[in-house]
C-alpha positions in Angstrom: 135.2 63.0 93.4 136.6 65.2 90.6 140.3 66.0 90.6 141.3 69.6 91.3 142.5 70.0 87.7 139.0 69.1 86.5 137.4 72.0 88.5 136.3 75.0 86.4 134.4 78.1 87.4 131.7 80.3 85.9 129.8 83.5 86.8 126.1 83.4 85.6 124.0 86.4 85.5 120.2 85.8 85.2 118.1 88.8 84.2 114.3 89.2 84.2 111.6 88.5 86.8 113.8 86.4 89.1 113.5 87.9 92.5 110.8 87.0 95.1 109.9 83.9 93.1 112.2 81.3 94.8 115.0 81.5 92.3 117.9 81.4 94.7 116.8 78.2 96.6 116.0 76.7 93.2 119.6 77.3 92.1 120.8 76.1 95.5 119.0 72.8 95.2 120.2 72.1 91.7 123.8 73.1 92.5 123.8 70.7 95.5 122.4 67.9 93.4 125.2 68.4 90.9 127.9 68.7 93.6 128.9 72.2 92.7 130.5 74.8 95.0 129.8 78.5 95.0 127.0 80.9 95.8 123.9 82.6 94.5 122.6 86.1 95.4 120.0 88.7 94.5 121.4 92.1 93.4 120.2 95.2 91.5 120.5 93.4 88.1 118.7 90.1 88.9 120.4 86.9 90.2 124.1 86.3 90.2 125.6 82.9 90.5 129.2 81.8 91.1 129.7 78.1 90.4 132.7 75.8 90.5 132.9 72.2 89.5 133.3 69.8 86.5 132.5 71.2 83.1 129.6 68.7 82.7 128.0 69.8 86.0 128.3 73.5 85.1 126.7 72.8 81.8 123.9 70.9 83.5 123.4 73.8 85.8 123.0 76.2 82.9 120.5 73.9 81.2 118.5 73.5 84.4 118.4 77.3 85.0 116.9 77.8 81.5 114.5 74.8 81.5 113.4 74.4 85.1 112.7 77.9 86.3 110.3 78.4 89.3 106.6 78.9 88.3 106.6 82.7 88.7 110.0 83.4 87.2 110.4 84.9 83.7 113.9 84.8 82.4 114.8 87.5 79.9 118.4 86.4 79.3 121.3 84.4 80.8 124.9 85.7 80.6 128.1 83.9 81.5 131.5 85.2 82.4 134.7 84.0 83.9 134.5 83.4 87.7 135.5 85.9 90.3 137.2 84.6 93.4 138.0 81.1 94.5 135.7 78.1 95.0 134.3 78.1 98.6 133.3 75.1 100.5 129.8 74.0 99.6 127.2 76.0 97.9 125.4 78.8 99.8 122.8 81.5 99.4 124.0 85.0 100.2 122.0 88.1 101.1 120.7 90.7 98.6 123.2 93.2 97.2 122.7 96.9 96.5 123.0 99.2 93.5 120.9 100.6 90.7 117.8 98.5 90.1 117.3 96.9 86.7 115.4 93.8 87.8 111.6 93.6 87.8 108.7 93.2 90.3 106.6 90.1 89.8 102.8 90.5 89.6 100.7 89.2 92.4 100.0 85.5 91.9 97.0 83.3 92.7 97.3 80.7 95.5 99.3 77.7 94.4 98.1 74.1 94.9 100.4 73.4 97.8 99.2 76.4 99.8 95.6 75.6 98.9 96.2 72.1 100.4 97.6 73.7 103.6 94.6 75.9 104.2 92.2 72.9 103.8 94.1 70.5 106.0 92.7 70.5 109.6 96.1 69.2 110.8 98.1 72.0 109.2 99.0 75.0 111.3 97.7 77.3 108.5 94.3 75.6 108.3 91.8 78.3 107.1 94.5 81.0 107.4 93.6 83.7 104.9 97.1 85.0 104.3 99.0 81.7 103.5 101.5 82.0 100.7 104.9 80.8 99.5 107.5 81.7 96.9 105.2 80.4 94.2 102.2 82.5 95.1 100.8 85.4 97.0 101.1 89.2 97.0 104.0 91.0 95.3 103.3 94.4 93.6 100.4 95.1 95.9 102.6 95.1 99.0 106.0 96.3 97.7 107.5 99.7 98.5 111.1 99.4 97.2 113.6 97.1 95.5 115.4 94.8 96.2 112.3 92.8 97.1 112.8 91.9 100.8 110.4 91.8 103.7 111.6 95.1 105.1 110.6 96.8 101.8 107.0 95.5 101.9 103.9 96.1 104.1 104.8 92.8 105.8 107.5 94.6 107.6 105.0 95.3 110.4 104.6 91.6 111.2 107.5 89.9 112.9 107.7 86.2 112.0 107.2 83.7 114.8 109.9 81.0 115.3 108.2 78.5 113.1 107.7 80.9 110.2 111.3 82.1 110.7 112.6 78.6 110.4 110.8 78.1 107.1 112.0 81.5 105.8 115.6 80.6 106.5 115.6 77.0 105.2 116.6 76.8 101.5 115.0 73.4 101.3 111.6 74.9 102.2 109.3 76.3 99.6 108.8 79.3 101.9 112.5 80.2 101.9 112.6 84.0 101.7 108.9 84.2 100.9 108.6 87.8 102.0 104.9 87.7 102.9 105.4 84.4 104.9 103.1 84.3 107.9 100.8 82.2 110.0 97.9 82.7 112.4 100.3 83.3 115.3 102.3 86.1 113.7 100.6 87.3 110.6 97.8 89.6 109.5 94.4 89.2 111.0 90.8 89.4 109.7 88.1 91.6 111.2 84.4 91.4 110.4 82.5 94.6 111.3 79.2 96.3 110.5 78.7 99.5 108.6 79.1 101.4 111.8 82.6 100.0 112.4 81.6 97.8 115.4 82.8 94.2 115.3 80.1 91.7 114.4 79.6 88.6 116.4 80.6 85.4 114.7 77.8 83.3 116.5 78.5 79.7 115.6 80.6 80.4 112.6 84.1 79.0 112.6 85.7 82.3 111.7 85.2 85.6 110.0 85.2 84.0 106.5 82.4 81.6 107.3 80.4 84.4 108.9 80.9 86.5 105.8 79.7 83.7 103.6 76.6 83.4 105.7 75.9 87.2 105.3 76.2 86.9 101.5 74.0 83.8 101.4 71.4 85.8 103.4 71.3 88.6 100.8 73.8 91.0 102.3 76.3 93.2 100.6 79.8 92.8 102.1 82.9 95.0 101.4 85.9 92.6 101.3 89.5 93.7 101.4 91.4 91.6 98.9 94.9 91.7 97.5 94.8 94.9 95.5 91.8 96.7 97.0 88.3 96.3 98.3 85.5 94.5 96.5 81.8 94.5 97.0 80.3 91.1 97.2 76.8 89.7 97.1 74.9 86.6 95.9 74.8 86.7 92.1 71.5 84.9 92.0 69.8 87.2 94.5 67.8 89.7 92.4 67.1 92.1 95.3 70.8 92.1 96.5 72.1 92.8 93.0 69.6 95.6 92.5 70.5 97.2 95.9 74.2 97.0 95.0 73.6 98.8 91.7 71.4 101.4 93.2 73.8 102.1 96.1 76.9 102.1 94.0 75.2 104.2 91.3 76.3 101.7 88.7 73.2 101.4 86.4 74.4 99.5 83.4 78.0 98.3 83.4 78.4 94.5 83.8 79.3 93.1 87.2 82.2 90.6 87.6 81.5 87.2 89.1 83.6 84.7 91.1 82.9 81.0 91.3 84.6 78.4 93.4 85.9 76.3 90.4 85.8 75.8 86.7 83.0 73.2 86.9 80.7 75.8 88.6 81.6 78.3 85.8 80.7 75.8 83.1 77.1 75.6 84.4 76.7 79.3 83.4 79.1 79.8 80.5 80.7 78.0 77.6 84.4 77.8 77.5 87.1 76.9 75.0 90.4 75.3 76.2 92.3 78.7 75.9 89.6 80.4 78.1 89.8 77.7 80.7 93.6 78.1 80.7 93.2 81.8 81.1 91.1 81.3 84.2 93.7 79.1 85.8 96.9 81.1 85.1 98.7 82.7 88.1 97.3 86.1 87.2 93.7 84.8 87.7 92.1 87.5 85.5 88.4 88.0 84.8 87.6 86.1 81.6 84.7 87.2 79.4 82.8 84.0 78.5 79.7 83.3 76.4 76.6 82.9 78.5 74.9 79.5 78.3 71.2 79.7 77.2 70.4 76.8 79.6 72.2 78.2 82.6 70.8 78.3 86.1 69.2 81.7 86.8 71.3 84.7 87.7 70.0 88.2 88.8 69.0 90.1 85.7 71.2 93.0 86.7 74.5 91.1 86.4 75.2 91.9 82.7 72.3 93.8 81.1 72.4 93.9 77.3 75.2 91.4 77.2 75.7 87.8 75.9 78.8 87.3 78.0 79.6 86.9 81.7 82.9 88.0 83.3 84.1 85.2 85.6 87.2 84.8 87.7 88.4 82.0 90.0 89.4 82.5 93.7 93.0 83.9 93.8 93.7 84.3 97.5 93.2 81.9 100.4 90.5 84.2 101.7 88.6 83.9 98.4 89.0 80.2 98.3 87.7 79.7 101.8 84.8 82.1 101.1 83.8 80.3 97.9 83.9 76.9 99.7 81.1 78.2 101.9 78.9 79.8 99.1 77.4 77.3 96.6 76.9 79.6 93.6 78.7 82.6 92.0 79.0 85.8 93.8 79.3 89.3 92.4 82.8 90.6 93.1 82.9 94.2 91.8 85.3 97.0 92.6 84.8 98.6 96.0 84.1 102.1 95.0 81.5 104.6 94.2 81.1 104.7 90.4 84.0 106.3 88.6 86.1 106.7 91.8 89.3 104.6 92.4 88.9 101.4 94.3 89.3 101.7 98.0 92.5 100.2 99.5 92.6 101.5 103.1 90.3 100.4 105.9 89.4 103.9 107.0 88.9 105.0 103.4 86.6 102.0 102.8 84.6 102.7 105.9 84.1 106.3 104.9 83.3 105.7 101.2 81.4 102.4 101.3 79.4 102.7 104.5 76.3 103.7 102.4 76.8 100.7 100.1 78.0 97.7 102.2 76.1 96.1 105.0 79.3 94.7 106.5 83.1 94.8 106.1 85.6 92.0 106.1 88.9 93.8 106.6 92.5 93.0 107.7 95.5 94.8 109.0 98.0 94.3 106.1 98.4 97.5 104.2 97.8 97.4 100.4 100.6 99.6 99.1 99.6 99.6 95.4 96.0 99.7 94.2 95.3 96.9 91.6 92.0 96.5 89.7 91.2 93.0 88.4 92.6 92.2 85.0 90.1 91.4 82.1 90.8 89.2 79.1 88.8 87.7 76.2 89.4 85.1 73.6 89.3 86.6 70.1 90.7 85.6 66.8 92.4 82.5 68.3 94.3 84.2 71.1 93.4 85.3 74.6 93.6 89.2 74.5 94.0 91.6 77.3 91.2 94.2 77.8 92.4 95.6 81.2 95.9 94.8 82.4 96.2 95.1 86.2 96.3 92.6 89.0 98.2 89.5 88.2 99.5 90.8 84.9 101.2 94.2 85.7 104.0 95.2 85.9 105.6 92.2 84.1 108.0 93.9 81.7 108.0 93.5 77.9 111.4 92.8 76.3 111.4 95.3 73.4 112.3 94.2 69.9 115.7 94.1 68.3 117.1 97.6 68.0 116.0 99.1 71.2 118.8 97.8 73.4 120.6 101.1 73.6 117.7 103.5 73.1 117.3 106.4 75.6 115.3 106.0 78.8 111.8 107.2 78.2 109.0 108.1 80.6 105.7 107.9 78.7 102.6 109.5 80.2 99.9 107.6 78.4 96.3 108.8 77.5 93.5 110.4 79.3 91.1 107.4 79.5 92.2 103.9 80.7 95.5 105.5 81.6 98.8 103.8 82.3 102.4 105.1 82.2 105.4 103.3 80.9 109.1 103.3 81.9 111.3 102.1 79.0 115.1 101.6 79.2 117.7 98.9 78.6 115.7 97.2 76.0 112.5 96.6 78.0 109.4 98.4 79.0 107.5 98.4 82.2 103.9 99.4 81.8 102.0 100.3 85.0 98.7 98.7 86.0 95.5 100.2 84.7 94.9 103.3 86.7 91.7 104.8 85.1 90.3 108.0 83.7 92.3 111.0 84.6 89.2 113.3 84.3 88.4 112.1 87.8 90.4 114.1 90.5 91.0 111.0 92.7 92.2 108.9 89.8 94.5 111.7 88.8 96.0 111.8 92.3 96.3 108.0 92.2 98.2 108.3 88.9 100.7 110.7 90.3 101.2 108.6 93.4 101.8 105.5 91.3 104.2 107.3 89.0 106.3 108.5 91.9 106.3 105.0 93.4 107.4 103.3 90.1 110.2 105.8 89.6 111.3 105.0 93.2 110.9 101.3 92.9 112.9 101.1 89.7 115.2 104.1 90.5 114.3 105.3 87.0 115.7 108.5 85.5 114.3 109.3 82.1 116.2 111.0 79.3 112.9 111.9 77.5 109.3 112.4 78.5 106.8 111.2 75.9 103.2 112.7 75.8 100.1 112.5 73.7 99.7 115.2 71.1 96.5 116.4 72.7 97.4 119.4 74.7 94.4 119.2 77.1 95.1 115.7 78.4 95.9 115.7 82.1 98.7 113.2 81.4 100.1 115.5 78.7 100.0 118.5 81.0 101.7 116.6 83.8 104.4 115.4 81.4 105.1 119.0 80.3 105.4 120.0 84.0 108.0 117.2 84.6 110.0 118.2 81.6 110.1 121.8 82.8 111.1 120.8 86.3 113.8 118.3 85.2 115.1 120.1 82.1 114.2 117.2 79.8 113.1 117.1 76.2 109.5 116.2 75.5 108.4 113.9 72.6 104.8 114.5 71.4 103.3 111.4 69.8 100.1 111.2 67.7 97.5 109.1 69.5 96.9 106.6 66.7 100.6 106.3 65.9 101.1 105.2 69.5 98.3 102.6 69.0 100.1 101.1 66.0 103.6 101.3 67.7 102.4 99.6 70.8 101.0 96.6 68.8 104.3 96.5 66.8 106.4 96.4 70.0 104.4 93.7 71.6 104.5 91.5 68.6 108.3 91.9 68.2 108.6 94.0 65.1 112.2 95.1 64.9 113.1 98.8 65.2 114.3 99.0 61.6 111.6 96.8 60.0 109.8 98.2 56.9 106.6 100.2 57.6 103.4 98.5 58.4 99.8 99.5 57.5 98.1 100.2 60.7 94.3 100.3 60.9 93.6 102.2 64.2 90.0 102.5 65.3 88.9 104.1 68.5 86.7 106.9 70.0 88.9 109.9 69.6 92.5 111.1 69.4 94.4 114.1 68.3 95.6 113.9 64.7 97.7 116.1 62.4 96.9 119.8 62.6 94.6 119.5 65.6 92.1 117.3 63.7 90.1 114.8 65.7 90.8 111.3 64.5 89.3 107.9 65.3 89.1 105.8 62.1 92.6 105.8 60.5 94.8 104.0 58.1 98.4 104.8 58.7 101.6 103.7 57.0 103.9 103.6 60.0 107.2 102.6 61.5 108.4 103.4 65.0 109.7 106.9 64.0 106.9 108.3 61.9 103.5 107.7 60.4 101.6 108.9 57.3 97.8 108.9 57.1 96.8 107.3 53.8 93.0 106.9 54.5 90.5 107.6 57.2 86.8 107.7 58.0 85.0 110.8 56.7 84.7 113.4 59.5 81.3 113.8 61.1 80.4 116.5 63.6 80.3 115.8 67.3 77.1 117.7 68.1 77.6 119.3 71.5 81.2 118.3 71.7 81.7 116.0 74.8 77.9 115.5 75.0 78.2 113.4 71.8 80.3 110.9 73.8 77.4 110.4 76.2 74.2 110.7 74.1 74.3 108.4 71.0 71.2 110.1 69.4 73.5 113.0 68.6 75.8 110.8 66.6 72.9 109.1 64.7 71.6 112.6 63.7 75.0 113.7 62.6 75.8 110.6 60.6 72.4 110.6 58.9 72.7 114.3 58.0 76.2 113.9 56.7 75.5 110.7 54.7 72.0 111.5 53.3 70.9 114.9 54.4 68.2 115.4 57.2 65.6 116.5 54.7 65.8 113.2 52.8 65.9 111.2 56.1 63.0 113.0 57.7 60.7 112.0 54.8 60.9 108.4 56.1 59.7 109.1 59.6 56.3 107.6 59.2 57.8 104.3 58.2 60.6 104.1 60.8 59.8 104.5 64.5 63.4 105.4 65.5 63.3 108.4 63.1 60.2 109.7 64.8 62.0 109.3 68.1 64.9 111.2 66.7 62.8 113.9 65.3 61.5 114.6 68.8 65.0 115.6 69.9 66.1 119.2 69.4 67.0 118.6 65.7 66.8 122.2 64.5 69.3 123.6 66.9 71.6 120.7 66.3 71.5 121.2 62.5 72.3 124.9 63.1 75.3 123.9 65.3 76.6 121.7 62.5 76.0 124.3 59.8 77.8 127.0 61.8 80.6 124.7 63.2 79.5 125.8 66.7 80.5 123.3 69.4 80.3 120.6 66.7 83.9 119.7 65.9 84.3 117.2 63.0 85.8 113.8 64.0 86.6 110.7 62.0 85.6 108.6 65.0 84.9 104.8 64.5 83.5 104.8 68.1 80.9 107.3 67.3 79.9 105.4 64.1 79.1 102.4 66.4 77.1 104.7 68.7 75.1 105.9 65.8 74.2 102.5 64.5 73.4 101.3 68.0 71.1 104.3 68.5 69.4 103.5 65.1 68.5 100.1 66.6 67.2 101.6 69.8 70.3 100.7 71.9 71.3 103.4 74.4 69.5 105.9 72.3 69.3 108.7 74.9 72.5 108.1 76.9 75.2 105.7 77.8 76.0 105.0 81.5 79.6 103.9 80.9 82.2 104.4 78.2 81.7 102.1 75.2 78.2 100.9 76.3 76.5 101.4 73.0 79.2 99.6 71.0 79.4 96.7 73.5 75.6 96.2 73.4 75.6 96.5 69.6 78.2 93.7 69.4 76.3 91.5 71.8 73.1 92.0 69.7 75.0 91.1 66.5 76.5 88.0 68.1 73.0 86.5 68.4 72.7 86.5 64.6 76.2 86.5 63.2 76.5 82.8 62.7 73.7 82.9 60.1 75.3 85.7 58.0 78.5 84.8 56.2 78.8 87.6 53.6 77.9 91.2 53.1 75.6 90.1 50.3 72.8 90.3 52.8 72.9 94.0 52.0 74.0 93.5 48.5 77.7 94.0 47.5 78.2 97.8 47.7 80.5 97.9 44.7 83.2 96.0 43.0 85.7 98.7 43.6 84.9 100.6 46.7 88.0 102.8 46.5 86.6 104.6 43.4 83.0 103.7 42.6 79.7 105.3 43.7 77.0 103.5 45.5 73.4 104.5 44.5 72.8 107.2 41.9 73.1 110.6 43.4 74.7 109.4 46.7 78.1 110.2 47.9 80.9 107.8 47.3 81.9 105.5 50.1 85.5 106.4 49.5 86.9 109.6 48.0 90.1 111.6 48.1 90.6 114.0 51.0 91.0 117.6 49.9 94.7 118.0 49.2 95.0 121.4 47.4 96.7 119.7 44.5 99.1 116.8 43.9 98.6 113.4 42.6 95.0 112.3 43.5 95.9 108.6 43.2 98.3 109.0 46.1 96.1 111.3 48.2 94.7 110.1 51.5 91.4 108.4 50.9 88.1 109.0 52.9 85.6 106.3 53.8 82.1 107.7 53.9 78.9 105.8 54.9 76.1 106.7 52.6 75.6 103.2 51.3 75.7 101.9 54.9 73.0 104.3 56.1 70.7 103.6 53.1 71.0 99.9 53.9 70.3 100.4 57.6 67.2 102.5 56.9 66.0 100.0 54.2 66.3 97.2 56.8 64.4 99.1 59.4 61.6 100.0 56.9 61.3 96.3 56.1 61.1 95.4 59.7 64.3 93.3 59.7 65.1 92.1 63.2 67.6 94.4 65.0 70.0 91.6 65.6 70.2 90.9 61.9 70.8 94.6 61.2 73.6 94.6 63.8 75.1 91.6 62.1 74.8 93.2 58.7 76.7 96.3 60.0 79.6 94.3 61.5 80.0 92.2 58.3 79.7 95.2 56.1 82.2 97.2 58.1 84.7 94.3 58.3 84.5 93.9 54.5 85.0 97.6 53.9 88.0 97.8 56.2 89.6 94.7 54.8 89.0 95.8 51.2 90.5 99.3 51.9 93.4 97.8 53.9 94.2 95.3 51.2 94.3 97.9 48.5 96.3 100.4 50.6 98.8 97.8 51.8 99.5 96.7 48.2 99.8 100.3 47.0 102.2 101.1 49.8 104.2 97.9 49.6 103.3 96.9 53.2 103.4 93.1 54.0 102.1 93.6 57.5 98.8 95.0 58.7 98.3 96.0 62.3 94.8 96.1 63.8 94.6 98.3 66.9 92.6 100.8 68.9 89.8 100.2 71.4 87.2 99.4 68.7 89.2 96.1 68.1 88.2 94.9 71.5 85.1 94.0 69.5 85.6 90.3 68.9 83.3 90.1 65.9 85.0 92.9 64.1 88.6 91.7 65.0 87.8 88.1 63.8 86.0 89.2 60.6 88.7 91.7 59.5 91.6 89.3 60.5 90.0 86.4 58.5 89.7 88.6 55.4 93.3 89.8 55.5 95.2 86.8 56.8 95.5 85.0 53.4 97.5 87.8 51.9 99.2 89.6 54.8 100.7 89.1 58.2 98.0 90.4 60.5 99.1 91.6 63.9 96.8 92.6 66.8 97.6 93.1 70.5 97.2 90.3 73.0 99.4 90.9 76.1 98.5 94.6 76.1 95.1 96.2 75.5 94.2 97.2 71.9 92.8 100.4 73.4 94.2 103.3 75.5 95.7 101.1 78.2 98.7 100.5 75.8 99.1 104.1 74.5 101.9 104.6 77.0 103.8 101.7 75.6 103.4 103.1 72.1 104.6 106.6 73.1 107.6 105.0 74.8 108.8 103.1 71.7 108.1 106.0 69.3 110.1 108.4 71.5 112.9 105.8 72.0 113.2 105.2 68.3 113.4 108.9 67.5 115.9 109.4 70.3 
């Protein structure tokens, strides 16, 4: 026993995601092992520990806190201070404190191995119980209403624990100690299987509702299943008729459907997988992982992923899903439970009302989903698993902001119009909401407002500044302006593409006062300087400001918003701007796609472009992809979901890209694309923007595409396979971007190049551009957050904070 003179004391503050993850019992067990006295508690700032004992034991406690954290914990920092009070007898856990909230909410987590063993053990009291969880797994954000995270502030407050569950909950040695959703079949939520008319369905000889649901799916039925963050629609992925009925009823004609399989071995029968992809499937967030389809795979319904070479797979992430997949041999479709473009249903009555015309049966339960969560989506690209949609299992884990943001003002950033999120940034960290959706939809807009109110309440967040997109017509911008007027706050307007670059910088840890980077921001559309529509930009940027140094040549959007939905319009506009329609139309007899284009209302479209009538010019990279896709016959008339033409163009190119290593397949366009002409009489690929004077060598440069379109048409005339043409395009574009980026970065003295914007979700393009630049520059691209508009709110937040 240590002498009294050897006893020292210390206060330890642990900040980060440390509540609701078993952190207090973890500290309690270590402290008892080390013979320490004191206490541990949750409060508004995280976890607070008072410990008394020999110096060596206190040092060992600090080491263990840092090195042996519970699985779901994420420690941001550990601070020490002199102790307060005297050493008590023993070491105890004390109840949560109050105060202003600065701690975080952990994302929902997939079922841990221990709970999985419980539900599969016939001798366990939780055998086949669909709501089994512990401090290492289970619902978090989906059920929480307030902080501190205690049972009374979740939707589990409606379920009083039975004596057995209460004993676990109060025992620090049990892994269910203070597991707020703790429950069992006696006291917890219950499942209900019902028909489309709302009447309970008989279970016949099935053991329970889950086994009966599996039987319905095996028999070709479509079942609406209430999961952890919303309803899904499930059917047998190999059943051609069931998948076709699901698509028809849901009015989802082309967008790929997500799949769930019981284990990794099953997925490997259908898709190839590298070690990082396997690891991504198995993380606690359990996202959908986009994997390359095997050519020798067992058959799946043709409607699963039309026009794709990838399949989106996820593993079971709740006990309900594990038990369901135990009873279904092959993959099932598990797509969001909604009518196309509407938010996912979360309430039982809402699902019965909206999904009765889609689902043959409903598997519901009586635990409320407080916060709607779509499935997260990730993909391996350029050596890292990269987030495409950040939602269930990943949000709202905070991002520690880079050096320099510790004392920046609190910013509420409203995000973009499409793939919207919002961001709360303060005290050196940023909390980005889950993916909410497209605010053009009224129900999604209402969901956005509800989530914003909830997050401000959960985090007791009071902004100093509201940051909005520069586009005045975005719903998020308009809502932000209303909030600033109501609260008397300043508004920060941030250019869309500056936000793209800044978000990637913040994620990758670029310090506040670092030198400027060169950002290559490629997407569909965003507001630029002077009200211009941008979408293919080279920006010299830091957090406070950006300067456009190059961009794609503007091409009219024929019919305005219609150009987003009808790729033939972009093909016509690009061909006319690059070559002139008169020249192009002379080749109709040799190129079938031009005859198809000529059958469209070309004359009125040309007049619209000539007069500038409903044909605004835009430097959009997304519309360039649409145009090339249309030239190859992909989505020529229309797209059925945002980005479809580009996605199918990438998939087509992927079938041929391995055989094409350089742009020489089209011939090198020129040795110096920043100054040279391509073919005689054609427009230059790159030329200065009109500047009205000044030094032309420092003027912003413009990338035009006359060489590209001559090459595409030449390939089509020669009958080159569409996959080869698609591959040529990707390689040519990557070479052009890398060459321009290299020259501009050297001219501007930038040592770092940032690749961002939704177009860089294209794996081929990201890998091709990165490989060409990585030898000479530090190349940064997003991974934890989407490259596209899902991270715009993060970028807005750090730009506004830096300026503030």
